[in-house]
Structure formats: structure tokens, C-alpha cells
N, C-alpha and C positions, 0 to 999 in steps of 0.2 A: 518561562521558551525558549522552542529550539533556538537557535540561532537560523537556522528556512525561515521558519514563523517571523524572525523580525527580521527578516530581511525581506521579504513578503510583507509584511505591514506596511514597513519603510518606503516600497517601492509603490505600493499604491497606494500609500499619499499626494504623494509627488505623481501620479500620475494624472491627467488632463480630466480623465472617463472613471470617475474611479467608481463607481456604482459596476460599470460594465467589466473595469476590469477584473474585478472578485470575485466572479460568474470566470470568469479562462485560468484566473489566480487554484478557482476548485476545480477544471476542470483536466486544468497538469495535476497536484495534486492526485487524483480520482485514477490519472490515467497510469501516470509513476507509479502510484499500490495498483494495481492492479497489473502493470506488467509487472514489478515481484515478485506478486508472489505469483505469476506465473510462472518465471523464472524456480522455484524452490526457494528463491530467499524465504527463510521463515521471517512467523509472524510474526513476535519479537523487534526481531530487528524491523520491520518494514513501521511497527506502530513506535517506535523510536523518533525513527525520521519524520514518520508523524503530527508528532509530538502530542499522540494519544498519552493524555493518563492510565490506561485499563487498553492489558491488549485485547481484554473484552469485547469493549467501544472499535476494533480492526476488528475482530471477529461476526460482529456486529451491522454493518458495513458492506462489507466485500469477503462475507459468505458464500456468493454466490458465484467466486471465483472459488474454492478445496473442492468441490462434488469432481470436478477431472485432478483435481489432483491428487485427491481420494482413491481417485481409481488408476492413475502411475505409480504409489508408492504402494497401494496391492499384487501390482506385475511389477517393481522392485523384487519388493518383498518373497513372488515366486518364485523370480527366478533365480532370488539370490537362494533360495535355497535347492532349490532346480539340480544349481551346478556341483553341492555339494555331497 
């Protein structure tokens, strides 16, 4: 279990309404992962931060974020190749 997950689990146990808090934590994790991926953070780094056991799990959940990244990667490669 990652440090973030341990801290989150402890915070949820202390929360006055743990069932409601768990949803907001999930939304926060989802937002964090989406923003990191959109900012160009490597998928394996995001996967580690989320505590996923495999990068494939992260890819399955956040695949919708990656099409825009593929377009950006293609444009970057094109610019690099044309600059030479």
C-alpha cells in the first residue's frame, strides 16, 4: 500500500461520514491522475502514485485522456523532424 493510500484510509476512518468522503477521494484521485497525464507525466509515474499494481490498470481507466496526448506527440515529432 502506498503512503498516499495509507494516509487516505486513515483519514476516511476518522471522517464523520466515511461513505460520503470515499467518493470525494475517488474524484480527487481521478482528477489528479487526469491532470498529471494531460501535463505529460509518464503513465508509469502516475500509476505508481495511484498505487496501481500494473500500468495496464492505469491505461484502462484513463485511456480517454491519451488520444489528445497522441496528437500532441505526433505534432512534437513532426516539429523536431522538420527543424533538422
